[in-house]
Legacy VTK file of the C-alpha trace (Angstrom):
# vtk DataFile Version 3.0
C-alpha trace
ASCII
DATASET POLYDATA
POINTS 203 float
-19.811 -13.429 -26.776
-18.100 -16.708 -25.991
-18.533 -19.094 -23.094
-15.699 -17.545 -21.113
-17.400 -14.172 -21.136
-20.404 -15.737 -19.453
-18.358 -17.303 -16.660
-19.711 -15.064 -13.920
-23.253 -15.661 -15.127
-22.712 -19.423 -15.119
-21.125 -19.313 -11.694
-24.059 -17.326 -10.326
-26.345 -20.164 -11.361
-24.690 -22.240 -8.634
-25.955 -20.930 -5.310
-22.887 -22.297 -3.492
-20.509 -19.998 -5.361
-20.147 -17.235 -2.784
-17.190 -15.721 -4.655
-19.365 -15.050 -7.701
-22.066 -13.516 -5.504
-19.524 -11.250 -3.811
-18.202 -10.248 -7.224
-21.683 -9.312 -8.380
-22.338 -7.268 -5.234
-18.993 -5.467 -5.430
-19.373 -4.667 -9.111
-22.975 -3.491 -9.289
-23.815 -2.016 -5.871
-22.364 1.459 -6.597
-24.168 1.714 -9.945
-27.504 0.572 -8.546
-27.259 2.930 -5.567
-26.668 5.899 -7.847
-29.751 5.047 -9.866
-31.832 4.500 -6.754
-30.862 8.024 -5.718
-32.207 9.374 -9.008
-35.617 8.041 -7.955
-35.708 9.702 -4.555
-34.654 6.640 -2.591
-32.879 7.822 0.543
-29.469 6.446 1.467
-31.020 4.744 4.475
-33.248 2.710 2.138
-30.931 2.366 -0.852
-28.909 -0.484 0.619
-32.062 -2.546 1.171
-33.333 -1.808 -2.321
-30.031 -2.708 -3.956
-29.907 -5.900 -1.914
-33.361 -6.804 -3.178
-32.283 -6.203 -6.780
-29.178 -8.361 -6.442
-31.049 -11.124 -4.642
-33.591 -11.104 -7.479
-30.735 -11.442 -9.971
-29.260 -14.374 -8.076
-32.662 -16.012 -7.681
-33.769 -15.622 -11.313
-30.430 -16.006 -13.067
-31.274 -19.600 -13.914
-34.128 -18.343 -16.075
-32.064 -15.647 -17.779
-31.075 -16.662 -21.293
-28.150 -14.550 -22.446
-28.592 -14.184 -26.200
-24.957 -13.379 -26.809
-25.704 -9.768 -27.665
-23.709 -7.025 -25.962
-25.854 -5.429 -23.290
-28.244 -8.331 -22.713
-27.413 -8.543 -19.019
-27.439 -4.791 -18.423
-30.933 -4.641 -19.984
-32.124 -7.474 -17.777
-30.630 -5.784 -14.720
-32.335 -2.506 -15.635
-35.711 -4.256 -15.855
-35.234 -5.851 -12.446
-34.258 -2.480 -10.971
-37.435 -0.876 -12.330
-39.673 -3.617 -10.941
-38.011 -3.516 -7.534
-38.312 0.270 -7.331
-42.024 0.015 -8.140
-42.389 -2.557 -5.376
-40.311 -0.421 -3.047
-42.700 2.524 -3.158
-45.835 0.423 -3.349
-44.822 -1.813 -0.437
-44.049 1.077 1.862
-47.172 3.014 1.053
-45.059 6.125 0.608
-44.524 8.594 -2.178
-41.223 10.135 -3.278
-40.709 13.447 -1.544
-39.120 15.329 -4.431
-41.644 14.431 -7.115
-45.282 13.522 -7.378
-46.412 9.963 -7.861
-47.419 10.490 -11.495
-44.013 11.963 -12.331
-42.257 9.092 -10.602
-44.313 6.571 -12.552
-43.499 8.404 -15.766
-39.798 8.236 -15.049
-39.980 4.555 -14.176
-41.903 3.899 -17.388
-39.171 5.676 -19.325
-36.441 3.648 -17.665
-38.330 0.450 -18.409
-38.675 1.396 -22.091
-35.552 0.060 -23.874
-35.880 2.734 -26.595
-36.042 5.755 -24.265
-33.300 8.300 -23.676
-33.249 7.295 -20.026
-32.497 3.696 -20.962
-29.740 4.933 -23.259
-28.320 6.869 -20.302
-28.465 3.711 -18.182
-26.547 1.828 -20.883
-23.836 4.477 -21.072
-23.461 4.758 -17.323
-23.451 0.983 -16.906
-20.667 0.548 -19.447
-18.686 3.460 -18.060
-19.019 2.051 -14.552
-17.864 -1.431 -15.593
-14.906 -0.033 -17.519
-13.878 2.101 -14.531
-14.044 -0.906 -12.224
-11.984 -3.017 -14.619
-9.376 -0.290 -14.937
-9.162 0.122 -11.173
-8.766 -3.617 -10.588
-6.301 -4.137 -13.427
-4.042 -1.258 -12.377
-2.961 -3.246 -9.336
-1.270 -5.845 -11.544
1.193 -3.432 -13.172
4.014 -1.156 -12.130
3.223 2.580 -12.238
5.293 3.331 -15.352
3.678 0.546 -17.398
0.238 1.683 -16.313
1.007 5.322 -17.070
2.239 4.418 -20.553
-0.978 2.526 -21.215
-3.159 5.404 -20.017
-1.331 8.022 -22.063
-1.405 6.015 -25.311
-4.625 3.974 -25.098
-6.928 6.325 -23.218
-5.456 9.799 -23.724
-4.646 9.115 -27.382
-1.107 10.468 -27.077
1.549 9.468 -29.609
3.704 6.570 -28.450
6.993 8.350 -29.241
5.967 11.333 -27.126
4.985 9.050 -24.238
8.303 7.221 -24.526
10.186 10.510 -24.135
7.874 11.680 -21.367
8.359 8.510 -19.294
11.961 7.737 -20.170
11.031 4.492 -21.936
11.952 3.032 -25.282
9.307 3.204 -27.996
9.092 -0.578 -28.008
8.573 -0.633 -24.239
5.607 1.710 -24.621
4.001 -0.550 -27.217
4.626 -3.594 -25.020
3.096 -1.829 -22.012
-0.036 -0.998 -23.973
-0.307 -4.543 -25.304
0.164 -6.187 -21.906
-2.397 -4.023 -20.150
-4.987 -4.389 -22.925
-4.557 -8.153 -22.878
-5.179 -8.233 -19.132
-8.185 -5.919 -19.420
-9.766 -8.090 -22.106
-9.224 -11.180 -19.989
-10.892 -9.520 -17.019
-13.754 -8.181 -19.158
-14.485 -11.627 -20.549
-15.105 -12.896 -17.017
-18.142 -10.647 -16.746
-21.569 -11.089 -18.297
-21.445 -7.613 -19.863
-17.832 -6.634 -19.632
-17.842 -3.754 -22.107
-14.951 -5.538 -23.789
-15.756 -3.740 -27.056
-14.309 -0.647 -25.403
-10.929 -2.347 -25.134
-11.124 -3.941 -28.563
-11.210 -0.457 -30.053
-7.896 0.474 -28.416
LINES 1 204
203 0 1 2 3 4 5 6 7 8 9 10 11 12 13 14 15 16 17 18 19 20 21 22 23 24 25 26 27 28 29 30 31 32 33 34 35 36 37 38 39 40 41 42 43 44 45 46 47 48 49 50 51 52 53 54 55 56 57 58 59 60 61 62 63 64 65 66 67 68 69 70 71 72 73 74 75 76 77 78 79 80 81 82 83 84 85 86 87 88 89 90 91 92 93 94 95 96 97 98 99 100 101 102 103 104 105 106 107 108 109 110 111 112 113 114 115 116 117 118 119 120 121 122 123 124 125 126 127 128 129 130 131 132 133 134 135 136 137 138 139 140 141 142 143 144 145 146 147 148 149 150 151 152 153 154 155 156 157 158 159 160 161 162 163 164 165 166 167 168 169 170 171 172 173 174 175 176 177 178 179 180 181 182 183 184 185 186 187 188 189 190 191 192 193 194 195 196 197 198 199 200 201 202
């Protein structure tokens, strides 16, 4: 992972960079809220919990040493989420309504364990979430036919000649559409700390 791919992380280390903070909030709030819901955190409390997680990220990012390995940031974020959820229940002196305290602690322990199935689920959902966000943001930069050609060939796995006929494009235009969109996606992915760019490299 090169320096460019850590640009958001580096920008977050400067407290005055409000754009980077807003980017972090926009990108990770939906994912964190979904996981808070898995642990019986009500919607009325989820926003506060997610805010605490993101503030902790911004506060401690200077001490985070990205080792260049794919998933380093998502693992760090998962650990922060676990700690904040423990504090959430402990600080309020309440227990989750849907499960007993011992079961909740067991689930939090599993999420904290990097080798558990729950952590593997977090990794998959994190990467899927980031890819979806990148796709949604990148779509705005292309005309509908170019975007459709990319989706059919790169994501649906359809043959380029069939897509060309389907969309009324030349075969070369389909290949160009795929190349242009993938290039943009990789550029956008490299701006994140864990951009799931390997997903696009496989296309």
